[in-house]
N, C-alpha and C positions, 0 to 999 in steps of 0.2 A: 192682401196675402195672395201669393202666386199658388199655383198648382204643386210647385216643388215644395213650398213652405208647408202647405198642407199634407202633403205625403210624408214629409219629414216629421211634422207633428203627430200624424197617426202612427208612425213606426215607433216614435218615442213613447208614446202613451201605451202601446202594446207591450213594451219591454217591462212597464211596471204594473201592469194589470195583475191581479191576483189570479193565480192558477196557471200562469205562463211559466215557461222554462227558467225565466229570469229570477222568478220568486223562489227562494230556497225553501225546501220542504224538509221539515224534521222528520227523520225516521229514527225511531228508538233503537238502540243496538241491543240485541237480546243479551240476558245476563249470562255469564259463563256459569256452567254447572260443574260442581265439584263431587267427587265420589264421597269425601269425608270431610269432617271438620277439620282434620288436621291438615288435608291437602289444601283446603281454602286458606287456612292459616298461613301454611308455607308459601302460597302463591302471593300473599301480600306482606311478605318481609324479605329483608336482604341482610345478609351477615355482612358486617363491618369490622374493621380493625378494633382490637381490644375485647373481642367477644361479645360485642353488642348485636342486637337483632333489631335492625330498623324497621319501623312499621309503616308500610306504605298504604294501608287500607283506610277505611272510613274512621273518622273520629266523632265523638260526641260534641255537644256545645262548649265544653270546656277543654276540649283537645284530647281526651282520653280515648285511646285506641279501641274500636268496638267491632264486634263481629255479629252479624246476623245469619243464622243458619236454621232453616226449618221452623220459621216462626218464632225462634228464640234469639234474644239478643243478649250479649254477655261482653264484659270487657276482655280485650285480649290479653290484659294483665292476668285476669283470674283464670283463664284458660291455661296460659303458659305456666303459671305458678302450680297449677294442678298436676299438669303433665309432668313438670320437673321434680316437684317435691312428693308426688305420689299421694297427696291428700288435699282436701278441700281447704281454701283459705279461710281464715277467721278475719273478719273485718275487712277494711280496704287493702287492697294490695297496690304498692307503689315501687317504682324503681329505686334501687339504692345507689345507682351510678348517675353521673351527671349528663349521660347521653339523653336528649330529648325523646321521649316516647319509646325507650328501649323496652322490649318485650321479651328479652332473653330471660328464660326461667331462673337461671343462677344469679340474675341481677335484680330479682324481684323479693319483696319481704311483705308478709302480711302483718295484722296488729300484734300478733303473739311474738313474732320474730323481732318486730321493732322494740318491743317492751322488754325484750331480753328473755322471754320464756323459751322452753324448749320447743324446737319445731318438729 
């Protein structure tokens, strides 16, 4: 091995050694702070054609839109239902439209509404 080969080998090994600039370092991005739950909800939705409200935020294991705020976790369906209908939902809240994960309050129904009771 020549001196040039040794120098090339040393330079190559430097580029893969942990802690060198070539090693990517993970820097966590700080979480965005919201003034209210409503502001957080709005930041994670997009209005789309047909009156649907597309959820862009986190989802649970089954794909249900979820919101975590001040150590509380709730479904985006339940929050939107409560704000739109002015009452707490009874039972599960589900979209009544065919748009996937639509969280528009007017497109959501709780157990009472699905069973034909008065809302």
